LUMFILO-467775 format. One record per residue: residue number from 1; residue in one letter; z, y, x of N, C-alpha, C in turn. Coordinates in nm, 2 decimals, always signed. Last residue first. Layout:
# residues N
[site NUM, "A", [Z, Y, X], [Z, Y, X], [Z, Y, X]] ...
***
This chain:
# residues 142
[site 142, "G", [+2.41, -6.04, +21.60], [+2.47, -5.92, +21.57], [+2.61, -5.92, +21.53]] [site 141, "D", [+2.22, -6.24, +21.68], [+2.36, -6.26, +21.71], [+2.45, -6.14, +21.68]] [site 140, "H", [+1.96, -6.38, +21.50], [+2.02, -6.25, +21.54], [+2.17, -6.27, +21.56]] [site 139, "A", [+1.73, -6.62, +21.62], [+1.85, -6.59, +21.54], [+1.92, -6.46, +21.59]] [site 138, "P", [+1.38, -6.56, +21.63], [+1.51, -6.59, +21.70], [+1.63, -6.54, +21.61]] [site 137, "R", [+1.18, -6.71, +21.38], [+1.23, -6.59, +21.44], [+1.36, -6.62, +21.51]] [site 136, "G", [+1.05, -7.05, +21.45], [+1.10, -6.94, +21.37], [+1.14, -6.82, +21.45]] [site 135, "R", [+0.99, -7.25, +21.63], [+0.88, -7.15, +21.59], [+0.93, -7.04, +21.51]] [site 134, "G", [+1.18, -7.44, +21.67], [+1.16, -7.34, +21.77], [+1.06, -7.23, +21.74]] [site 133, "S", [+1.13, -7.62, +21.47], [+1.25, -7.53, +21.46], [+1.24, -7.42, +21.56]] [site 132, "K", [+0.91, -7.76, +21.56], [+0.90, -7.67, +21.45], [+1.01, -7.57, +21.44]] [site 131, "V", [+1.02, -7.91, +21.77], [+0.91, -7.81, +21.80], [+0.90, -7.71, +21.69]] [site 130, "T", [+1.20, -8.06, +21.63], [+1.25, -7.97, +21.74], [+1.14, -7.86, +21.76]] [site 129, "A", [+1.03, -8.21, +21.47], [+1.13, -8.12, +21.41], [+1.18, -8.02, +21.51]] [site 128, "R", [+0.90, -8.36, +21.67], [+0.82, -8.27, +21.58], [+0.92, -8.17, +21.52]] [site 127, "H", [+1.11, -8.52, +21.75], [+1.05, -8.43, +21.85], [+0.97, -8.32, +21.77]] [site 126, "S", [+1.16, -8.66, +21.52], [+1.27, -8.57, +21.57], [+1.21, -8.47, +21.67]] [site 125, "K", [+0.92, -8.81, +21.50], [+0.97, -8.72, +21.39], [+1.07, -8.62, +21.44]] [site 124, "G", [+0.93, -8.96, +21.74], [+0.82, -8.86, +21.71], [+0.86, -8.76, +21.61]] [site 123, "E", [+1.15, -9.12, +21.68], [+1.15, -9.03, +21.80], [+1.05, -8.92, +21.78]] [site 122, "L", [+1.06, -9.27, +21.46], [+1.17, -9.18, +21.44], [+1.18, -9.07, +21.56]] [site 121, "R", [+0.85, -9.41, +21.59], [+0.82, -9.32, +21.48], [+0.93, -9.22, +21.46]] [site 120, "R", [+0.99, -9.56, +21.78], [+0.89, -9.46, +21.83], [+0.86, -9.36, +21.71]] [site 119, "E", [+1.14, -9.72, +21.61], [+1.21, -9.63, +21.71], [+1.11, -9.51, +21.75]] [site 118, "K", [+0.94, -9.87, +21.49], [+1.03, -9.78, +21.41], [+1.10, -9.68, +21.50]] [site 117, "S", [+0.85, -10.01, +21.71], [+0.76, -9.91, +21.65], [+0.84, -9.82, +21.55]] [site 116, "A", [+1.07, -10.16, +21.78], [+1.03, -10.06, +21.88], [+0.93, -9.96, +21.81]] [site 115, "H", [+1.09, -10.33, +21.56], [+1.20, -10.24, +21.59], [+1.15, -10.13, +21.68]] [site 114, "T", [+0.77, -10.36, +21.39], [+0.87, -10.40, +21.49], [+0.98, -10.29, +21.50]] [site 113, "P", [+0.71, -10.39, +21.04], [+0.70, -10.31, +21.16], [+0.81, -10.36, +21.26]] [site 112, "R", [+0.59, -10.70, +20.91], [+0.69, -10.60, +20.91], [+0.68, -10.52, +21.04]] [site 111, "T", [+0.30, -10.80, +20.71], [+0.38, -10.80, +20.83], [+0.48, -10.69, +20.83]] [site 110, "P", [+0.14, -11.02, +20.48], [+0.22, -10.89, +20.50], [+0.30, -10.91, +20.63]] [site 109, "R", [-0.17, -11.14, +20.52], [-0.03, -11.18, +20.54], [+0.05, -11.05, +20.57]] [site 108, "R", [-0.44, -11.19, +20.31], [-0.37, -11.09, +20.40], [-0.22, -11.14, +20.40]] [site 107, "P", [-0.67, -11.46, +20.34], [-0.56, -11.40, +20.27], [-0.48, -11.30, +20.37]] [site 106, "K", [-1.01, -11.41, +20.41], [-0.88, -11.46, +20.46], [-0.77, -11.39, +20.39]] [site 105, "P", [-1.25, -11.50, +20.17], [-1.18, -11.40, +20.24], [-1.05, -11.45, +20.29]] [site 104, "R", [-1.50, -11.75, +20.21], [-1.37, -11.72, +20.15], [-1.30, -11.61, +20.23]] [site 103, "V", [-1.84, -11.72, +20.15], [-1.73, -11.70, +20.25], [-1.60, -11.66, +20.19]] [site 102, "A", [-2.01, -11.71, +19.94], [-1.95, -11.84, +19.97], [-1.84, -11.83, +20.07]] [site 101, "A", [-2.12, -11.46, +19.94], [-2.02, -11.49, +19.83], [-1.95, -11.62, +19.86]] [site 100, "Q", [-2.31, -11.49, +20.14], [-2.20, -11.39, +20.16], [-2.09, -11.42, +20.06]] [site 99, "R", [-2.48, -11.68, +20.01], [-2.41, -11.71, +20.14], [-2.29, -11.62, +20.16]] [site 98, "I", [-2.57, -11.52, +19.80], [-2.49, -11.64, +19.77], [-2.41, -11.68, +19.89]] [site 97, "L", [-2.73, -11.34, +19.95], [-2.62, -11.29, +19.87], [-2.52, -11.40, +19.83]] [site 96, "E", [-2.91, -11.52, +20.07], [-2.82, -11.44, +20.15], [-2.71, -11.39, +20.07]] [site 95, "V", [-3.05, -11.61, +19.84], [-2.97, -11.71, +19.92], [-2.87, -11.63, +20.01]] [site 94, "L", [-3.16, -11.37, +19.75], [-3.07, -11.44, +19.67], [-2.98, -11.53, +19.75]] [site 93, "R", [-3.34, -11.32, +19.97], [-3.23, -11.22, +19.93], [-3.12, -11.28, +19.85]] [site 92, "E", [-3.51, -11.54, +19.95], [-3.43, -11.52, +20.07], [-3.31, -11.42, +20.04]] [site 91, "L", [-3.63, -11.48, +19.70], [-3.55, -11.61, +19.72], [-3.45, -11.59, +19.84]] [site 90, "A", [-3.77, -11.25, +19.76], [-3.66, -11.25, +19.65], [-3.57, -11.37, +19.67]] [site 89, "D", [-3.94, -11.34, +19.96], [-3.85, -11.23, +19.99], [-3.73, -11.23, +19.89]] [site 88, "R", [-4.10, -11.52, +19.82], [-4.02, -11.57, +19.94], [-3.91, -11.47, +19.97]] [site 87, "R", [-4.22, -11.34, +19.64], [-4.14, -11.45, +19.59], [-4.04, -11.50, +19.70]] [site 86, "N", [-4.36, -11.18, +19.82], [-4.26, -11.12, +19.74], [-4.16, -11.23, +19.68]] [site 85, "A", [-4.54, -11.37, +19.91], [-4.45, -11.31, +20.01], [-4.34, -11.24, +19.93]] [site 84, "E", [-4.67, -11.44, +19.67], [-4.60, -11.54, +19.75], [-4.50, -11.48, +19.85]] [site 83, "Q", [-4.80, -11.21, +19.59], [-4.70, -11.27, +19.51], [-4.61, -11.36, +19.59]] [site 82, "T", [-4.85, -10.96, +19.84], [-4.89, -11.08, +19.78], [-4.77, -11.13, +19.70]] [site 81, "R", [-4.76, -10.73, +19.97], [-4.88, -10.72, +19.88], [-4.92, -10.84, +19.81]] [site 80, "H", [-4.41, -10.65, +19.95], [-4.53, -10.71, +20.01], [-4.64, -10.70, +19.92]] [site 79, "S", [-4.20, -10.53, +19.81], [-4.24, -10.47, +19.94], [-4.37, -10.53, +20.00]] [site 78, "Q", [-4.08, -10.62, +19.58], [-4.22, -10.56, +19.57], [-4.26, -10.50, +19.70]] [site 77, "A", [-3.84, -10.78, +19.40], [-3.91, -10.78, +19.53], [-4.05, -10.73, +19.52]] [site 76, "L", [-3.54, -10.75, +19.24], [-3.68, -10.71, +19.23], [-3.74, -10.70, +19.37]] [site 75, "L", [-3.30, -10.95, +19.09], [-3.35, -10.90, +19.21], [-3.50, -10.87, +19.19]] [site 74, "V", [-3.02, -10.99, +18.89], [-3.16, -10.96, +18.89], [-3.20, -10.89, +19.02]] [site 73, "V", [-2.78, -11.22, +18.78], [-2.82, -11.14, +18.89], [-2.98, -11.12, +18.89]] [site 72, "V", [-2.60, -11.21, +18.48], [-2.73, -11.26, +18.54], [-2.76, -11.16, +18.66]] [site 71, "G", [-2.39, -11.15, +18.31], [-2.37, -11.22, +18.44], [-2.49, -11.27, +18.51]] [site 70, "E", [-2.44, -10.99, +18.10], [-2.43, -11.13, +18.07], [-2.40, -11.21, +18.20]] [site 69, "A", [-2.49, -10.74, +18.21], [-2.36, -10.76, +18.13], [-2.34, -10.91, +18.10]] [site 68, "T", [-2.63, -10.80, +18.53], [-2.64, -10.76, +18.40], [-2.50, -10.79, +18.33]] [site 67, "L", [-2.63, -10.68, +18.86], [-2.57, -10.78, +18.77], [-2.58, -10.72, +18.63]] [site 66, "R", [-2.69, -10.49, +19.04], [-2.79, -10.59, +19.02], [-2.75, -10.70, +18.92]] [site 65, "S", [-2.47, -10.34, +19.09], [-2.56, -10.29, +18.99], [-2.67, -10.39, +18.96]] [site 64, "G", [-2.30, -10.62, +19.22], [-2.29, -10.48, +19.18], [-2.38, -10.44, +19.07]] [site 63, "A", [-2.29, -10.85, +19.37], [-2.42, -10.81, +19.31], [-2.41, -10.67, +19.26]] [site 62, "L", [-2.02, -10.90, +19.43], [-2.11, -10.85, +19.54], [-2.24, -10.80, +19.48]] [site 61, "R", [-1.92, -11.00, +19.19], [-1.87, -10.87, +19.25], [-1.96, -10.81, +19.35]] [site 60, "Q", [-2.07, -11.23, +19.17], [-2.08, -11.13, +19.06], [-2.03, -10.99, +19.11]] [site 59, "L", [-1.98, -11.37, +19.39], [-2.12, -11.33, +19.38], [-2.14, -11.22, +19.28]] [site 58, "R", [-1.71, -11.41, +19.32], [-1.74, -11.33, +19.44], [-1.89, -11.28, +19.43]] [site 57, "V", [-1.75, -11.59, +19.10], [-1.68, -11.46, +19.09], [-1.71, -11.36, +19.20]] [site 56, "S", [-1.88, -11.80, +19.23], [-1.95, -11.73, +19.12], [-1.89, -11.59, +19.10]] [site 55, "V", [-1.69, -11.89, +19.41], [-1.81, -11.83, +19.46], [-1.88, -11.75, +19.36]] [site 54, "D", [-1.50, -11.98, +19.22], [-1.46, -11.87, +19.31], [-1.59, -11.81, +19.37]] [site 53, "D", [-1.64, -12.19, +19.08], [-1.60, -12.07, +19.01], [-1.57, -11.95, +19.11]] [site 52, "P", [-1.94, -12.31, +19.26], [-1.80, -12.32, +19.22], [-1.75, -12.19, +19.16]] [site 51, "L", [-2.27, -12.36, +19.13], [-2.17, -12.27, +19.20], [-2.03, -12.30, +19.16]] [site 50, "S", [-2.41, -12.52, +18.96], [-2.42, -12.55, +19.10], [-2.31, -12.47, +19.18]] [site 49, "P", [-2.42, -12.42, +18.70], [-2.34, -12.54, +18.73], [-2.33, -12.57, +18.88]] [site 48, "S", [-2.39, -12.08, +18.61], [-2.46, -12.18, +18.70], [-2.37, -12.30, +18.73]] [site 47, "R", [-2.30, -11.88, +18.45], [-2.32, -12.01, +18.39], [-2.38, -12.12, +18.49]] [site 46, "R", [-2.30, -11.65, +18.62], [-2.18, -11.68, +18.54], [-2.18, -11.83, +18.49]] [site 45, "A", [-2.55, -11.62, +18.74], [-2.43, -11.65, +18.82], [-2.31, -11.70, +18.74]] [site 44, "D", [-2.86, -11.68, +18.67], [-2.73, -11.67, +18.59], [-2.61, -11.72, +18.67]] [site 43, "F", [-3.11, -11.50, +18.81], [-3.02, -11.61, +18.84], [-2.89, -11.59, +18.76]] [site 42, "R", [-3.44, -11.38, +18.84], [-3.31, -11.38, +18.76], [-3.24, -11.51, +18.79]] [site 41, "L", [-3.66, -11.17, +19.00], [-3.59, -11.30, +19.01], [-3.46, -11.28, +18.93]] [site 40, "E", [-3.97, -11.05, +18.99], [-3.84, -11.02, +18.93], [-3.77, -11.16, +18.92]] [site 39, "V", [-4.21, -10.94, +19.21], [-4.14, -11.05, +19.16], [-4.00, -11.01, +19.11]] [site 38, "A", [-4.54, -10.79, +19.22], [-4.39, -10.78, +19.23], [-4.33, -10.90, +19.16]] [site 37, "T", [-4.80, -10.83, +19.15], [-4.75, -10.89, +19.27], [-4.60, -10.88, +19.29]] [site 36, "S", [-5.04, -10.84, +18.93], [-4.89, -10.84, +18.92], [-4.83, -10.91, +19.04]] [site 35, "V", [-5.32, -10.64, +18.96], [-5.26, -10.77, +18.99], [-5.10, -10.75, +18.99]] [site 34, "K", [-5.42, -10.39, +18.89], [-5.48, -10.51, +18.83], [-5.40, -10.63, +18.85]] [site 33, "N", [-5.32, -10.18, +19.02], [-5.32, -10.17, +18.88], [-5.37, -10.30, +18.81]] [site 32, "V", [-5.35, -10.25, +19.29], [-5.22, -10.23, +19.24], [-5.21, -10.23, +19.09]] [site 31, "N", [-5.61, -10.25, +19.40], [-5.56, -10.37, +19.34], [-5.43, -10.36, +19.26]] [site 30, "Q", [-5.65, -10.01, +19.52], [-5.71, -10.03, +19.38], [-5.66, -10.15, +19.32]] [site 29, "G", [-5.35, -10.03, +19.70], [-5.47, -9.97, +19.68], [-5.52, -9.98, +19.53]] [site 28, "G", [-5.10, -10.13, +19.77], [-5.20, -10.23, +19.72], [-5.33, -10.17, +19.69]] [site 27, "P", [-4.75, -10.07, +19.78], [-4.88, -10.06, +19.83], [-4.98, -10.16, +19.77]] [site 26, "G", [-4.55, -10.07, +19.47], [-4.57, -10.05, +19.61], [-4.72, -10.04, +19.65]] [site 25, "A", [-4.49, -10.13, +19.22], [-4.51, -9.98, +19.24], [-4.55, -9.96, +19.39]] [site 24, "S", [-4.64, -10.41, +19.05], [-4.57, -10.35, +19.16], [-4.60, -10.20, +19.17]] [site 23, "R", [-4.60, -10.59, +18.75], [-4.68, -10.49, +18.83], [-4.59, -10.42, +18.93]] [site 22, "V", [-4.44, -10.91, +18.79], [-4.47, -10.79, +18.72], [-4.55, -10.69, +18.81]] [site 21, "F", [-4.35, -11.24, +18.73], [-4.44, -11.15, +18.81], [-4.47, -11.03, +18.73]] [site 20, "R", [-4.04, -11.40, +18.75], [-4.14, -11.33, +18.66], [-4.22, -11.24, +18.75]] [site 19, "L", [-3.84, -11.68, +18.78], [-3.93, -11.58, +18.85], [-4.03, -11.53, +18.75]] [site 18, "T", [-3.52, -11.80, +18.75], [-3.64, -11.76, +18.68], [-3.71, -11.66, +18.75]] [site 17, "I", [-3.33, -12.07, +18.86], [-3.39, -11.94, +18.90], [-3.51, -11.92, +18.81]] [site 16, "E", [-3.27, -12.33, +18.80], [-3.17, -12.23, +18.76], [-3.22, -12.09, +18.78]] [site 15, "D", [-3.45, -12.48, +18.92], [-3.48, -12.45, +18.78], [-3.37, -12.36, +18.72]] [site 14, "E", [-3.36, -12.53, +19.18], [-3.46, -12.42, +19.16], [-3.48, -12.39, +19.01]] [site 13, "E", [-3.01, -12.56, +19.22], [-3.13, -12.62, +19.17], [-3.23, -12.50, +19.14]] [site 12, "I", [-2.83, -12.48, +19.52], [-2.86, -12.46, +19.38], [-2.99, -12.52, +19.34]] [site 11, "A", [-2.57, -12.60, +19.74], [-2.72, -12.58, +19.71], [-2.73, -12.56, +19.56]] [site 10, "L", [-2.33, -12.63, +20.00], [-2.37, -12.57, +19.87], [-2.52, -12.56, +19.86]] [site 9, "A", [-2.27, -12.72, +20.25], [-2.20, -12.78, +20.14], [-2.24, -12.73, +20.00]] [site 8, "D", [-2.42, -12.57, +20.42], [-2.42, -12.71, +20.44], [-2.36, -12.78, +20.31]] [site 7, "T", [-2.57, -12.33, +20.19], [-2.49, -12.36, +20.31], [-2.50, -12.51, +20.32]] [site 6, "I", [-2.81, -12.35, +20.04], [-2.75, -12.22, +20.06], [-2.67, -12.24, +20.19]] [site 5, "P", [-3.12, -12.50, +19.94], [-3.00, -12.50, +20.02], [-2.95, -12.36, +20.05]] [site 4, "L", [-3.23, -12.58, +19.64], [-3.25, -12.47, +19.73], [-3.12, -12.46, +19.81]] [site 3, "L", [-3.39, -12.87, +19.53], [-3.27, -12.80, +19.56], [-3.30, -12.69, +19.66]] [site 2, "A", [-3.60, -12.95, +19.26], [-3.59, -12.92, +19.40], [-3.46, -12.85, +19.42]] [site 1, "M", [-3.65, -13.21, +19.04], [-3.58, -13.08, +19.06], [-3.55, -13.06, +19.21]] 
***
């Protein structure tokens, strides 16, 4: 079983990836109707033993419309004229997607506005109120 390296600490086994060759809609001239050069790559993100749970969840969220209801990531590569180039392209795209999912987002730390920023905000509000109050009709002193 060959390992496909993702990051220094993460790799997936190649037998977890299913490749299927299908007819391509891309360039190829007369060859396009005879040879299946497009590659459909399938990777079960939900049940993969190689991925930690948090990476799996982030990968499923990142995959978006490329994710099936069963949690399988499906990538279609058909931009090249050869099976091998499309196969490489599909694998590179999967590796890049998993790399993005492997990055832990920094937790947001709630902050409080400073005293000076509160003062500036209130000052701005009162200035705006003064400007607006000066727009009305002049008071009649009759």
